[in-house]
C-alpha positions in Angstrom: 73.3 13.5 71.4 74.3 11.3 74.3 75.0 12.2 77.9 77.3 10.1 80.0 77.1 9.3 83.7 79.6 12.0 84.6 77.6 14.7 82.7 79.8 14.6 79.6 77.7 15.3 76.4 78.8 13.7 73.1 77.1 15.2 70.0 77.4 14.3 66.3 76.0 16.4 63.5 75.9 16.2 59.7 74.8 19.1 57.6 74.3 19.3 53.8 73.2 22.5 52.1 73.0 23.6 48.5 72.4 27.0 46.8 72.1 28.3 43.2 72.3 32.0 42.3 70.1 31.7 39.1 72.6 33.9 37.1 74.0 32.7 33.8 77.2 30.9 34.2 77.1 30.8 38.0 77.9 27.5 39.5 75.9 26.0 42.4 77.5 25.7 45.8 76.9 22.4 47.6 78.4 22.2 51.1 78.7 19.4 53.7 79.7 19.8 57.3 80.5 16.8 59.6 81.2 17.6 63.2 81.8 15.5 66.4 81.7 17.5 69.7 82.4 16.6 73.3 81.2 19.0 76.0 82.6 18.1 79.5 81.2 20.2 82.4 83.7 21.5 84.8 81.2 23.0 87.3 77.4 22.6 87.0 76.0 19.2 86.0 79.3 17.4 86.6 79.7 14.0 88.3 77.1 11.7 90.0 74.9 14.7 91.0 74.3 15.7 87.4 70.7 16.2 86.5 70.5 13.0 84.5 71.9 10.9 87.3 69.8 12.6 89.9 66.6 12.2 87.9 67.3 8.5 87.3 68.2 7.7 90.9 65.3 9.6 92.4 62.8 8.1 90.0 63.9 4.5 90.8 63.7 5.3 94.6 60.3 6.8 94.2 59.2 3.7 92.3 60.3 1.4 95.1 58.6 3.8 97.6 55.4 3.5 95.6 55.6 -0.3 95.9 56.1 0.0 99.6 53.1 2.4 99.8 51.0 -0.2 97.9 52.1 -2.9 100.5 51.0 -0.6 103.3 47.6 0.0 101.5 47.1 -3.7 101.2 47.9 -4.2 104.9 45.4 -1.5 105.8 42.7 -2.9 103.5 43.1 -6.5 104.8 43.1 -5.1 108.4 39.8 -3.3 107.7 38.3 -6.3 106.0 39.2 -8.6 108.9 37.7 -6.1 111.4 34.5 -6.0 109.4 34.4 -9.8 109.2 34.6 -10.1 113.0 31.9 -7.5 113.4 29.7 -9.5 110.9 30.5 -12.7 112.8 29.7 -11.0 116.1 26.3 -9.7 115.0 25.4 -13.1 113.6 26.4 -14.7 116.9 24.5 -12.0 118.8 21.4 -12.8 116.8 21.7 -16.5 117.8 21.9 -15.5 121.4 18.7 -13.4 121.2 17.0 -16.3 119.3 18.0 -18.7 122.0 16.6 -16.2 124.6 13.4 -16.0 122.5 13.1 -19.8 122.4 13.5 -20.0 126.2 10.8 -17.3 126.5 8.5 -19.2 124.2 9.1 -22.5 126.1 8.5 -20.7 129.4 5.3 -19.1 128.1 4.0 -22.4 126.9 4.8 -24.2 130.1 3.3 -21.3 132.2 0.1 -21.3 130.2 -0.4 -25.0 130.9 0.2 -24.4 134.6 -2.3 -21.5 134.6 -4.9 -23.6 132.8 -4.3 -26.3 135.5 -4.8 -23.7 138.2 -1.2 -24.3 139.4 -0.2 -20.7 138.6 -2.1 -17.5 139.0 -3.4 -15.9 135.7 -1.6 -12.7 136.6 1.7 -14.3 135.6 0.5 -14.4 132.0 1.1 -10.7 131.4 4.6 -10.9 132.7 5.4 -13.9 130.4 3.9 -12.2 127.4 5.8 -9.0 128.0 9.0 -11.0 128.3 8.3 -12.8 125.1 7.5 -9.6 123.2 10.7 -8.0 124.5 12.7 -11.1 123.3 11.1 -10.9 119.8 11.9 -7.2 119.6 15.6 -8.0 120.5 15.7 -10.5 117.6 14.3 -7.9 115.1 16.9 -5.4 116.2 19.6 -8.0 116.0 18.6 -9.0 112.4 18.8 -5.3 111.3 22.4 -5.1 112.8 23.3 -8.3 110.9 22.2 -6.8 107.6 24.1 -3.6 108.3 27.3 -5.5 109.2 26.9 -7.7 106.1 26.6 -4.5 104.0 29.8 -3.0 105.5 31.8 -6.2 104.9 30.5 -6.5 101.4 31.5 -2.9 100.6 35.0 -3.4 102.0 35.4 -6.6 100.0 34.3 -4.8 96.8 31.2 -7.0 96.3 28.5 -5.5 94.1 25.5 -4.1 95.9 23.1 -6.6 94.4 25.3 -9.5 95.5 25.9 -8.4 99.1 22.7 -10.1 100.4 24.1 -13.4 99.1 27.2 -13.1 101.2 27.6 -16.4 103.2 27.2 -16.6 106.9 30.6 -16.4 108.8 32.1 -19.5 110.3 31.4 -19.8 114.1 35.1 -19.7 114.9 36.8 -17.1 117.1 40.5 -16.7 117.8 41.6 -19.1 120.5 42.1 -17.5 123.9 45.6 -18.3 125.0 46.7 -18.4 128.6 47.7 -15.0 129.8 50.9 -16.5 131.2 51.9 -17.6 127.7 52.3 -14.1 126.5 55.9 -13.0 125.9 56.8 -9.4 126.8 57.9 -7.3 123.9 61.6 -6.5 123.8 63.1 -3.5 122.2 65.0 -5.7 119.8 61.7 -7.2 118.6 60.2 -3.7 118.2 63.2 -2.5 116.1 62.9 -5.6 113.9 59.2 -5.0 113.4 59.9 -1.3 112.6 62.2 -2.3 109.8 59.5 -4.6 108.4 56.7 -2.0 108.3 56.1 -0.8 104.7 55.2 2.6 106.0 58.7 3.0 107.3 60.2 1.6 104.1 58.1 4.0 102.0 59.2 7.1 103.9 62.9 6.0 104.0 62.9 5.6 100.2 61.2 8.9 99.7 63.7 10.6 102.0 66.5 9.1 99.9 64.9 10.3 96.7 64.5 13.8 98.3 68.2 13.8 99.3 69.2 12.9 95.7 67.1 15.8 94.3 68.5 18.2 96.9 72.1 17.1 96.0 71.2 17.8 92.3 69.8 21.2 93.1 73.1 22.1 94.9 75.0 21.0 91.9 72.9 23.4 89.8 74.1 26.3 92.0 77.7 25.8 90.7 78.9 28.1 87.9 78.4 26.9 84.4 81.9 26.2 83.0 82.2 23.6 80.1 85.2 22.3 78.2 84.3 22.0 74.5 86.3 19.8 72.2 85.3 19.4 68.6 86.5 17.7 65.4 85.1 17.6 61.9 85.5 18.4 58.3 83.8 20.4 55.5 83.4 19.7 51.8 82.5 21.7 48.7 81.2 20.7 45.3 80.0 22.9 42.4 78.3 20.3 40.3 74.6 20.1 39.5 72.4 17.1 40.2 71.8 14.8 43.1 75.3 13.4 43.1 76.7 16.9 43.3 74.5 17.6 46.3 75.7 14.5 48.2 79.3 14.3 47.0 80.7 17.0 49.4 80.5 14.4 52.2 83.5 12.5 50.6 84.9 14.7 47.8 86.8 17.9 47.8 87.6 17.6 51.5 90.6 19.7 52.4 91.3 18.3 55.9 90.1 17.9 59.5 89.0 20.8 61.6 89.8 20.8 65.4 88.4 23.1 68.1 89.0 23.7 71.7 87.1 26.1 73.9 86.1 26.8 77.5 82.6 28.2 77.7 81.0 29.9 80.7 77.7 31.6 81.5 77.1 34.9 83.1 76.0 35.6 85.7 77.5 32.6 87.3 75.2 32.7 90.3 72.0 30.6 89.7 69.4 32.1 92.1 66.7 30.1 90.5 68.5 26.9 91.5 69.0 28.2 95.0 65.2 28.7 95.3 64.6 25.2 94.1 67.2 23.9 96.5 65.5 25.6 99.5 62.1 24.1 98.4 63.6 20.6 98.1 65.4 20.9 101.5 62.0 21.9 103.0 60.3 18.9 101.5 63.2 16.6 102.8 62.8 18.0 106.3 59.0 17.4 106.1 59.6 13.8 105.2 62.0 13.4 108.1 59.5 14.8 110.5 56.9 12.4 109.1 59.3 9.5 109.6 59.9 10.4 113.2 56.2 10.8 113.9 55.4 7.5 112.1 58.1 5.7 114.1 56.6 7.0 117.4 53.1 6.0 116.3 54.1 2.5 115.3 56.1 1.9 118.4 53.2 3.2 120.6 50.6 1.3 118.6 52.5 -2.0 118.8 52.8 -1.7 122.6 49.1 -0.7 122.9 47.9 -3.6 120.7 50.0 -6.0 122.8 48.6 -4.8 126.1 45.1 -4.8 124.7 45.4 -8.5 123.8 46.5 -9.2 127.4 43.5 -7.2 128.7 41.1 -9.0 126.4 42.4 -12.4 127.5 41.6 -11.6 131.1 38.2 -10.2 130.1 37.3 -13.4 128.1 38.3 -15.6 131.1 36.0 -13.6 133.4 33.1 -13.4 131.0 33.2 -17.1 130.2 33.1 -17.8 133.9 30.1 -15.5 134.3 28.1 -17.4 131.5 28.8 -20.7 133.1 27.7 -19.4 136.5 24.4 -18.0 135.1 23.6 -21.2 133.3 23.9 -23.0 136.6 21.7 -20.3 138.2 19.0 -20.9 135.5 18.9 -24.6 136.4 18.6 -23.7 140.1 15.8 -21.2 139.5 13.9 -23.7 137.4 14.2 -26.3 140.2 13.1 -23.7 142.8 10.2 -22.7 140.7 9.1 -26.3 140.4 9.2 -26.6 144.2 7.2 -23.4 144.6 9.9 -21.5 146.4 10.6 -19.1 143.6 8.6 -16.9 141.3 8.4 -16.2 137.6 9.9 -12.8 138.2 13.0 -14.4 139.7 13.4 -16.7 136.8 12.9 -14.0 134.2 15.5 -11.9 136.1 18.1 -14.7 135.9 17.2 -15.3 132.3 17.9 -11.7 131.4 21.1 -11.8 133.4 22.2 -14.9 131.4 21.4 -13.2 128.1 23.4 -10.2 129.2 26.3 -12.3 130.3 26.3 -14.1 127.0 26.3 -10.8 125.1 29.2 -9.6 127.3 31.1 -12.8 126.7 30.5 -12.5 122.9 31.7 -8.9 123.0 34.8 -10.0 124.9 35.6 -12.6 122.3 35.0 -10.0 119.5 37.2 -7.5 121.2 39.9 -10.2 121.5 39.6 -10.9 117.8 39.9 -7.2 117.0 42.9 -6.9 119.4 44.7 -9.8 117.8 44.0 -8.4 114.3 45.5 -5.0 115.5 48.5 -6.8 116.9 49.0 -8.7 113.6 48.7 -5.4 111.7 51.0 -3.5 114.0 53.6 -6.2 113.9 53.7 -6.2 110.0 52.3 -9.8 109.7 49.2 -9.1 107.6 50.5 -9.5 104.0 54.0 -10.8 103.4 55.7 -9.5 100.3 56.7 -12.3 97.8 58.5 -12.4 94.4 57.0 -10.7 91.3 55.3 -8.0 93.5 52.8 -10.5 94.9 51.7 -10.8 98.6 50.9 -13.8 100.8 48.0 -13.6 103.3 47.6 -16.5 105.7 44.0 -16.4 106.9 44.7 -18.9 109.7 47.1 -16.4 111.3 44.1 -14.2 112.3 42.8 -17.0 114.5 45.7 -17.0 117.0 48.1 -14.6 118.7 51.2 -14.0 116.5 53.8 -16.6 117.2 56.5 -14.2 118.4 54.2 -12.9 121.2 53.0 -16.3 122.6 55.1 -19.1 124.0 52.6 -21.8 123.1 52.5 -20.7 119.4 56.3 -20.5 119.4 56.6 -24.0 120.7 54.0 -25.3 118.2 55.9 -23.6 115.4 59.1 -25.2 116.6 57.5 -28.7 116.5 56.2 -28.1 113.0 59.7 -27.1 111.8 61.3 -30.2 113.5 58.7 -32.4 111.8 59.3 -30.9 108.4 63.0 -31.2 108.8 62.6 -34.9 109.7 
């Protein structure tokens, strides 16, 4: 049996039968029937919306949708891995800041102890110095614990076995470069529309909607009355001989002529209420997908604008926090000089030291927030993993260290220079 694209069914059959009565003198009857039949639907299952065509088209669309869903999952996984990496890098950098503060506290404690022994400082300052040193050591212990936790989170996301997570290398001390806020290019609606078409989530839903529409069209086709045109041709043969040859010979011997048939077949009742119920279910599923598409488009559009604005906010915060660190570093030098001259106290120096440590932590957090914001902008603008041939994906790790080119004039200019150089 073979079904054509327009729903026409072509069927061939060959039948051979033999019988013996067992009575004396009775001859065996060996019959052969060869038949070729064409059934062409006039109503249900006719044309491009026949069940075979619908099933094929919907399956292919759903396969493409699954590949788009895989692409979206890869983007999400890489996004989470990069976020976890920046957290790991941040906690390692945070530990170094606390270790530097501990080293300053140790150096201050050593120098103060010498001054106390030389009667240049009162012994009462020893307790303040020791308390400060103990607090800095406690900060380092807490920071080490946070590093281990961040390393574990990154290892689990990367799929590293639990016994190998502790061997995970330290991150490189590189953060995304902070571009000038003036270099940021405002998002235009045309850019947003282009990005929307590149998001695999949109592609996945669009393909699933098309598959649902094909299935709905097929269910509407099933609601049509069952009316078929049946054309048949064949022949029959008869042989009354014994043996194997007599059993097979009716296929070619004793054939009296061709048989032809013509019929129009229908099925009662002609209304298919079951198909109507299936059609209503499929229409409901199609409407749900369209609602999901509209919601996803709103979320992507809003998320893209929010990620862009967040990058701009973090650039301003990084500029301010870096300025604060530089100012407190100068203040430390001033307090040390004042302490040497005897016009300042240990308490004043410890206060400025703590303020410097706090400013460095704030600056670190600002850089990490900028890294997270850039990662979010890369994800929202569909630039995480680029689809390649043979269902492979390209991930450029260097792209996570800068603002996407289409949002920054400096990167756009650099990219243009690279292209000019490559053309030359």
